[in-house]
C-alpha positions as CSV (number, residue, x, y, z in Angstrom):
1,M,25.0,-3.2,9.4
2,K,26.8,0.2,9.1
3,E,27.1,-0.3,5.4
4,A,23.3,-1.1,5.2
5,L,22.4,2.0,7.3
6,D,24.7,4.2,5.1
7,F,23.0,2.9,2.0
8,L,19.6,3.5,3.5
9,N,20.7,7.1,4.5
10,K,21.7,7.7,0.9
11,I,18.5,6.5,-0.7
12,V,16.1,8.2,1.7
13,S,17.8,11.5,0.8
14,F,16.1,11.3,-2.6
15,Q,12.6,12.7,-2.7
16,S,11.2,10.0,-4.9
17,V,7.6,11.1,-4.6
18,S,5.8,9.4,-7.6
19,T,2.7,11.5,-7.3
20,D,4.6,14.7,-7.8
21,P,5.8,15.3,-11.4
22,R,8.3,17.9,-10.0
23,K,10.2,15.1,-8.4
24,E,11.1,13.3,-11.6
25,K,14.8,14.2,-11.5
26,E,15.0,12.8,-7.9
27,I,13.5,9.6,-9.1
28,F,16.0,9.2,-11.9
29,A,18.9,10.1,-9.6
30,L,17.8,7.4,-7.2
31,V,17.4,4.8,-9.9
32,K,20.9,5.6,-11.1
33,I,22.2,5.1,-7.5
34,L,20.5,1.6,-7.4
35,K,21.9,0.7,-10.8
36,N,25.5,1.7,-10.0
37,F,25.4,0.0,-6.6
38,L,24.0,-3.4,-7.8
39,A,26.0,-3.4,-11.0
40,K,29.1,-3.0,-8.9
41,E,28.0,-6.1,-7.0
42,K,27.8,-8.1,-10.3
43,F,24.1,-8.0,-10.7
44,K,22.7,-7.8,-14.2
45,V,20.5,-4.7,-14.3
46,K,17.6,-3.8,-16.6
47,I,15.5,-0.6,-16.4
48,I,12.1,-0.5,-18.0
49,G,10.0,2.6,-18.6
50,K,10.7,6.3,-18.8
51,K,8.8,7.7,-15.8
52,C,9.1,6.0,-12.5
53,P,10.7,3.0,-14.2
54,L,10.7,-0.6,-13.1
55,F,14.2,-1.6,-11.9
56,I,15.2,-5.3,-12.3
57,A,18.5,-6.8,-11.1
58,E,19.5,-10.5,-11.5
59,K,21.9,-12.6,-9.7
60,F,22.3,-16.0,-11.3
61,V,23.6,-19.1,-9.4
62,S,22.6,-22.2,-11.3
63,S,20.0,-23.5,-13.8
64,K,19.3,-26.2,-11.2
65,S,18.4,-23.7,-8.5
66,K,15.1,-22.1,-7.7
67,T,14.5,-18.5,-8.8
68,I,13.1,-16.1,-6.2
69,G,11.6,-12.8,-7.3
70,I,11.9,-10.1,-4.5
71,Y,9.7,-7.1,-4.8
72,S,10.1,-3.7,-3.2
73,H,9.2,-0.1,-4.2
74,Y,11.4,2.9,-4.2
75,D,8.7,5.6,-4.5
76,V,7.4,7.3,-1.4
77,Q,4.5,9.4,-0.2
78,P,4.9,13.2,0.1
79,A,6.4,14.3,3.4
80,E,4.0,17.1,4.1
81,P,3.0,18.5,6.6
82,L,6.7,19.2,7.2
83,N,6.1,21.1,10.4
84,L,4.9,17.9,12.2
85,W,8.3,16.1,11.6
86,H,10.7,16.1,14.5
87,S,13.6,15.7,12.1
88,D,14.5,16.2,8.4
89,P,12.2,13.7,6.6
90,F,14.9,13.2,3.9
91,K,17.8,12.5,6.3
92,L,18.1,9.3,8.3
93,T,17.8,10.0,12.0
94,I,18.4,7.5,14.7
95,K,16.8,8.2,18.1
96,N,15.6,6.0,21.0
97,G,16.1,2.8,19.1
98,K,14.3,3.9,16.0
99,I,15.3,5.1,12.6
100,F,13.3,8.0,11.1
101,A,12.9,9.3,7.5
102,R,10.3,9.3,4.8
103,G,10.2,5.9,3.2
104,V,12.2,4.2,6.0
105,A,9.3,1.8,6.6
106,D,7.5,2.2,3.3
107,N,9.5,0.9,1.5
108,K,13.1,1.9,1.3
109,G,14.0,0.2,4.6
110,P,12.6,-3.1,3.5
111,L,14.2,-2.6,0.1
112,T,17.6,-2.1,1.8
113,Q,17.0,-5.2,3.9
114,N,16.3,-7.2,0.8
115,I,19.5,-6.0,-0.9
116,F,21.8,-6.6,2.0
117,S,20.3,-10.0,2.9
118,I,21.4,-11.2,-0.5
119,L,24.8,-9.4,-0.4
120,N,25.5,-11.2,2.9
121,L,25.0,-14.5,1.2
122,V,27.0,-13.5,-1.8
123,K,30.0,-12.3,0.2
124,E,29.9,-15.5,2.3
125,N,29.6,-17.6,-1.0
126,K,26.5,-19.2,0.4
127,L,23.8,-18.1,-2.0
128,K,21.8,-21.1,-3.2
129,N,18.9,-19.6,-5.2
130,N,18.8,-17.4,-8.2
131,I,17.6,-13.9,-7.3
132,I,15.7,-11.3,-9.3
133,F,15.0,-7.9,-7.6
134,L,11.9,-6.0,-8.8
135,F,11.9,-2.4,-7.6
136,E,8.8,-0.5,-8.6
137,G,8.5,3.3,-8.8
138,E,4.7,3.7,-8.9
139,E,3.4,1.7,-5.9
140,E,2.2,4.8,-4.2
141,I,0.1,5.8,-7.2
142,G,-1.6,2.4,-7.7
143,S,1.1,0.5,-9.7
144,R,-0.6,1.8,-12.9
145,N,2.2,0.7,-15.3
146,F,3.5,-2.3,-13.3
147,S,1.7,-4.9,-15.4
148,F,2.8,-3.2,-18.6
149,Y,6.4,-3.0,-17.5
150,L,6.3,-6.7,-16.4
151,N,5.2,-7.7,-19.9
152,Q,8.5,-6.2,-21.2
153,A,10.4,-8.4,-18.9
154,L,8.7,-11.8,-19.4
155,S,11.9,-13.4,-20.7
156,I,13.6,-12.5,-17.4
157,L,10.7,-13.3,-15.1
158,K,9.2,-16.5,-16.7
159,N,11.4,-18.8,-14.7
160,V,10.6,-17.3,-11.3
161,D,9.3,-20.0,-8.9
162,L,8.0,-17.7,-6.2
163,F,7.8,-14.0,-5.2
164,F,8.4,-12.3,-1.9
165,L,7.0,-8.9,-0.9
166,T,8.2,-7.3,2.3
167,D,5.9,-4.3,2.1
168,V,4.0,-5.4,5.3
169,G,4.8,-5.7,9.0
170,M,4.2,-7.7,12.2
171,V,1.0,-7.9,14.3
172,K,3.3,-7.4,17.3
173,K,7.0,-6.9,17.8
174,N,8.9,-10.2,17.3
175,V,5.7,-12.0,16.3
176,P,6.4,-13.1,12.7
177,T,3.5,-12.6,10.3
178,I,2.6,-13.7,6.9
179,Y,-0.3,-11.9,5.1
180,Y,-2.6,-14.0,2.9
181,A,-5.1,-11.4,1.9
182,L,-5.1,-7.7,1.0
183,R,-8.0,-5.5,0.1
184,G,-8.2,-4.0,-3.4
185,I,-9.0,-0.4,-4.1
186,V,-10.9,1.9,-6.5
187,Y,-10.2,5.6,-6.0
188,F,-12.6,8.1,-7.5
189,E,-12.7,11.9,-8.0
190,V,-16.1,13.5,-8.5
191,E,-16.8,17.1,-9.5
192,V,-20.2,18.9,-9.7
193,W,-21.0,22.2,-11.4
194,T,-24.3,24.0,-10.8
195,G,-23.5,27.1,-12.8
196,K,-20.8,29.4,-14.0
197,K,-20.3,31.4,-10.8
198,D,-20.9,31.6,-7.1
199,L,-24.1,33.3,-6.0
200,H,-25.3,35.4,-3.2
201,S,-26.9,33.1,-0.6
202,G,-29.5,35.6,0.4
203,V,-30.7,36.4,-3.1
204,Y,-30.6,32.8,-4.5
205,G,-31.1,30.7,-1.4
206,N,-34.1,28.3,-1.9
207,L,-33.9,29.0,-5.7
208,V,-30.8,27.1,-7.0
209,Y,-28.9,23.8,-6.2
210,N,-25.9,23.8,-3.9
211,P,-23.2,21.5,-5.2
212,S,-21.9,20.8,-1.7
213,Q,-25.3,19.5,-0.6
214,I,-25.7,17.4,-3.8
215,L,-22.4,15.6,-3.0
216,C,-23.3,15.3,0.7
217,E,-26.6,13.7,-0.1
218,I,-25.0,11.3,-2.6
219,F,-22.5,10.2,0.0
220,A,-25.2,9.8,2.6
221,K,-27.1,7.5,0.2
222,M,-23.9,5.6,-0.6
223,K,-23.1,4.7,3.0
224,D,-24.8,5.1,6.4
225,L,-23.1,6.1,9.7
226,K,-22.9,2.4,10.7
227,G,-20.6,1.7,7.8
228,K,-23.0,-0.2,5.6
229,I,-22.6,0.6,1.9
230,K,-26.0,1.0,0.2
231,I,-25.0,1.0,-3.5
232,P,-27.3,-1.7,-5.1
233,D,-25.5,-5.0,-5.6
234,F,-22.4,-3.8,-3.9
235,Y,-22.0,-6.9,-1.7
236,K,-23.0,-9.4,-4.4
237,R,-19.6,-11.0,-4.9
238,V,-18.2,-10.6,-1.4
239,R,-16.7,-13.8,-0.1
240,R,-18.3,-15.2,3.1
241,I,-15.7,-15.6,5.7
242,S,-16.1,-18.5,8.2
243,D,-16.4,-17.9,11.9
244,K,-13.3,-20.0,12.4
245,E,-11.3,-17.7,10.1
246,K,-12.6,-14.7,12.0
247,K,-11.8,-16.2,15.4
248,D,-8.2,-17.1,14.2
249,L,-7.7,-13.5,13.1
250,I,-9.2,-11.8,16.2
251,K,-7.1,-13.8,18.7
252,N,-4.0,-12.2,17.2
253,F,-5.4,-8.7,17.0
254,K,-5.1,-5.7,19.4
255,N,-7.8,-4.8,21.7
256,A,-10.1,-1.8,21.2
257,N,-8.1,0.5,23.6
258,E,-4.8,-0.2,21.8
259,I,-6.4,0.5,18.4
260,K,-7.8,3.8,19.7
261,K,-4.5,4.8,21.2
262,I,-2.5,4.1,18.0
263,A,-5.2,5.7,15.7
264,E,-5.6,8.7,18.2
265,V,-9.3,8.7,17.7
266,Y,-12.0,9.4,20.3
267,T,-14.2,6.4,19.6
268,L,-14.4,3.4,17.2
269,N,-17.3,2.7,14.8
270,P,-16.9,-0.9,13.7
271,L,-19.1,-2.3,11.0
272,D,-19.4,-5.7,12.6
273,K,-20.2,-5.4,16.3
274,K,-19.5,-9.1,17.0
275,Y,-16.1,-9.1,15.2
276,S,-15.5,-5.4,15.7
277,L,-11.7,-5.4,15.9
278,I,-11.2,-7.0,12.5
279,S,-14.0,-5.0,10.6
280,A,-11.3,-3.2,8.7
281,K,-9.7,-6.4,7.5
282,I,-12.6,-8.6,6.4
283,Y,-15.2,-6.3,4.8
284,P,-15.1,-3.8,1.9
285,S,-15.3,-0.2,2.9
286,L,-16.0,3.3,1.4
287,E,-14.4,6.4,2.7
288,I,-14.5,10.1,1.6
289,N,-10.8,11.1,1.4
290,G,-11.2,14.8,0.7
291,F,-13.9,17.4,0.0
292,Y,-13.7,21.0,-1.4
293,S,-16.4,23.5,-2.1
294,G,-17.1,27.2,-1.6
295,Y,-15.3,29.6,0.8
296,I,-13.1,28.1,3.5
297,G,-11.0,31.2,4.4
298,E,-11.1,33.3,7.5
299,G,-14.4,34.9,8.5
300,S,-17.6,34.7,6.6
301,K,-18.6,34.9,2.9
302,T,-22.3,34.3,2.3
303,I,-22.3,32.4,-1.0
304,I,-23.8,29.4,-2.7
305,P,-20.8,27.9,-4.5
306,N,-21.1,26.8,-8.1
307,Y,-18.6,24.0,-7.7
308,A,-17.8,21.1,-5.4
309,K,-15.2,18.4,-5.6
310,A,-14.6,15.2,-3.6
311,K,-12.3,12.3,-3.6
312,F,-13.4,8.9,-2.3
313,S,-12.1,5.4,-2.3
314,I,-13.6,1.9,-2.0
315,R,-11.6,-1.0,-0.6
316,L,-12.5,-4.4,-2.0
317,V,-12.3,-7.9,-0.7
318,E,-11.7,-11.1,-2.5
319,Y,-14.0,-12.0,-5.4
320,Q,-15.0,-8.3,-5.9
321,K,-13.9,-7.0,-9.3
322,P,-12.9,-3.3,-9.7
323,E,-14.5,-3.0,-13.1
324,E,-17.8,-4.1,-11.7
325,I,-17.6,-1.7,-8.7
326,I,-16.7,1.2,-11.1
327,D,-19.8,0.4,-13.2
328,L,-22.0,0.3,-10.0
329,V,-20.7,3.6,-8.8
330,K,-21.1,5.3,-12.2
331,K,-24.7,4.1,-12.4
332,F,-25.4,5.2,-8.8
333,I,-24.1,8.7,-9.2
334,K,-25.9,9.1,-12.6
335,N,-29.2,8.1,-11.0
336,N,-28.7,10.5,-8.0
337,I,-27.5,13.6,-9.7
338,P,-30.4,16.2,-10.2
339,K,-31.3,16.8,-13.9
340,G,-29.5,19.7,-15.5
341,I,-26.5,19.5,-13.2
342,K,-23.1,18.9,-14.8
343,Y,-20.7,16.5,-13.2
344,S,-17.5,14.5,-13.9
345,L,-16.5,11.1,-12.4
346,K,-12.9,9.9,-12.8
347,V,-11.2,6.7,-11.7
348,L,-7.7,7.6,-10.5
349,V,-6.6,4.2,-9.1
350,N,-7.9,0.7,-9.3
351,A,-6.4,-2.6,-8.0
352,K,-7.8,-6.0,-7.4
353,P,-7.9,-7.6,-4.0
354,F,-5.2,-10.3,-3.2
355,F,-6.0,-13.6,-1.7
356,S,-3.7,-16.7,-1.4
357,D,-3.6,-20.1,0.1
358,F,-1.4,-19.9,3.2
359,N,-1.1,-23.7,3.3
360,H,1.2,-23.7,0.2
361,P,4.4,-25.7,1.0
362,Y,6.6,-22.6,0.2
363,I,4.7,-20.5,2.7
364,I,4.9,-23.2,5.3
365,K,8.7,-23.4,4.9
366,T,8.9,-19.6,5.2
367,A,6.8,-19.6,8.3
368,K,9.1,-22.3,9.9
369,V,12.2,-20.1,9.4
370,L,10.4,-17.1,10.8
371,E,9.3,-19.1,13.9
372,E,12.9,-20.4,14.4
373,E,14.4,-16.9,14.3
374,F,11.8,-15.1,16.3
375,K,11.0,-17.9,18.8
376,N,7.3,-17.2,18.3
377,K,4.5,-18.9,16.3
378,C,4.0,-17.4,12.9
379,V,0.6,-15.6,12.6
380,F,-1.4,-15.7,9.3
381,M,-3.2,-12.4,8.9
382,R,-5.3,-10.3,6.5
383,E,-4.5,-6.7,5.9
384,G,-7.0,-3.9,5.2
385,G,-4.7,-1.9,2.9
386,S,-3.8,-2.5,-0.7
387,I,-0.7,-3.6,-2.5
388,P,-1.6,-3.8,-6.2
389,S,1.6,-5.5,-7.2
390,A,0.9,-8.6,-5.1
391,E,-2.3,-9.5,-7.1
392,I,-0.6,-8.5,-10.4
393,L,2.4,-10.8,-9.8
394,M,0.2,-13.7,-8.7
395,N,-2.3,-13.4,-11.5
396,K,0.3,-12.8,-14.3
397,F,2.8,-15.6,-13.3
398,K,0.5,-18.1,-11.4
399,K,3.2,-18.5,-8.7
400,P,3.1,-18.2,-4.9
401,V,3.4,-14.6,-3.6
402,I,4.5,-14.5,0.0
403,L,4.0,-11.3,2.1
404,T,6.0,-10.8,5.2
405,G,8.0,-8.0,6.9
406,F,9.2,-6.3,10.0
407,I,7.3,-3.0,10.3
408,L,5.3,-2.3,13.4
409,E,1.9,-0.6,13.5
410,G,3.2,2.6,15.1
411,S,5.6,3.2,12.2
412,N,3.6,6.2,10.9
413,I,3.6,5.0,7.3
414,H,2.3,7.8,5.1
415,A,2.5,10.2,8.0
416,P,5.0,12.5,9.7
417,N,7.8,10.9,11.7
418,E,7.8,7.6,9.7
419,N,10.0,5.1,11.5
420,M,11.3,1.6,11.9
421,D,12.7,-0.2,14.9
422,L,16.5,-0.3,14.5
423,D,16.8,-3.8,15.9
424,L,14.1,-5.1,13.6
425,F,15.9,-3.4,10.6
426,E,19.0,-5.3,11.5
427,K,17.4,-8.6,12.4
428,G,15.3,-8.5,9.3
429,I,18.4,-8.6,7.1
430,L,19.7,-11.7,8.9
431,V,16.3,-13.4,8.8
432,L,15.7,-12.7,5.1
433,S,19.1,-14.1,4.3
434,K,17.9,-17.4,5.8
435,I,14.5,-17.2,4.0
436,Y,16.0,-16.5,0.6
437,N,18.3,-19.4,1.0
438,I,15.7,-22.0,1.8
439,D,15.7,-25.2,-0.4
440,F,12.2,-24.5,-1.8
């Protein structure tokens, strides 16, 4: 375990922030570390792509063995705001039974667990299955080249029998969880120009358009305060979830007070009042992620801005298609922008929703091992977030994709003081060693 923690400490020190072009050297340096480490352990390594490359490492056992693809990603979110961290985000810190660093939960900790779970089996000469690691460098920016990179590795990946992704967590500590559904995402950036310069609000008020108000009214028409999305035909393809599935989900979910405490919000606003606690898991959603316009400095400046910009994202559920949602949004904004106003709408990220059959024999075998190790019944759960690679792998290779992991809800993923329980980090390595050695 000391070797695993030392390795994790080394890789979290690299600021592999895929959204920041200035971190390109950090990314290449990290990939080199991974390459040297696994090559030394007799893995066959292949690197695909020039920016944020796909890293593939193979360990062959026998042509008669099953081949398991194990996915992780080595890129991370920016660490800012740095002043809210209690420790250096790029140095592993152990405190009160937790390990802290940017990426320790998402996803360098799980990546380390995957590597050392296999190294344990190799060193004990117990590895039964062929292993192919797939470490992606663009997960945090929507896996935009992942499918393209996979196409360059089809000769390596064509024999994979099943894939594992450990980029998820547990509903509660020591309650093993397998996720069978993830929401997809489309991320937009919209800009509006009403003229070439800001104007005096006293001289031009009531005379010209305000771009802030234009965007505010468009968003108000898109979605009401109850959470209902009002874009025509938006819900057309949404899968109807049975009450049984909803009840199975809700019995394993936290209560409202727990959710409020973790989220640190003053009140909840669930879309579905009957199944309020799982509203973020079972329905599509639309959220404004950022908004900029006019003067936001100290004091007052009485202007009508000439420009406004907003970023917003839509989470999709199974059967919804990103390309159709993009078309609906383009049409909606075009129909609601006043004539003569200039605007731009860009799609920054899009990924399909993921949905799988949790009754597949491979998933049942995995659940059995998890139950044996954690002494609790395995929970089958949906997740409100998005992992584009899960759907891409399943759609491209038509093989089972199993999502499980050991992160807890209070791990502050994407936020300051990202953390993982030290005991779950250690136990996860041992549990994965048993899972990856199942006779599938």
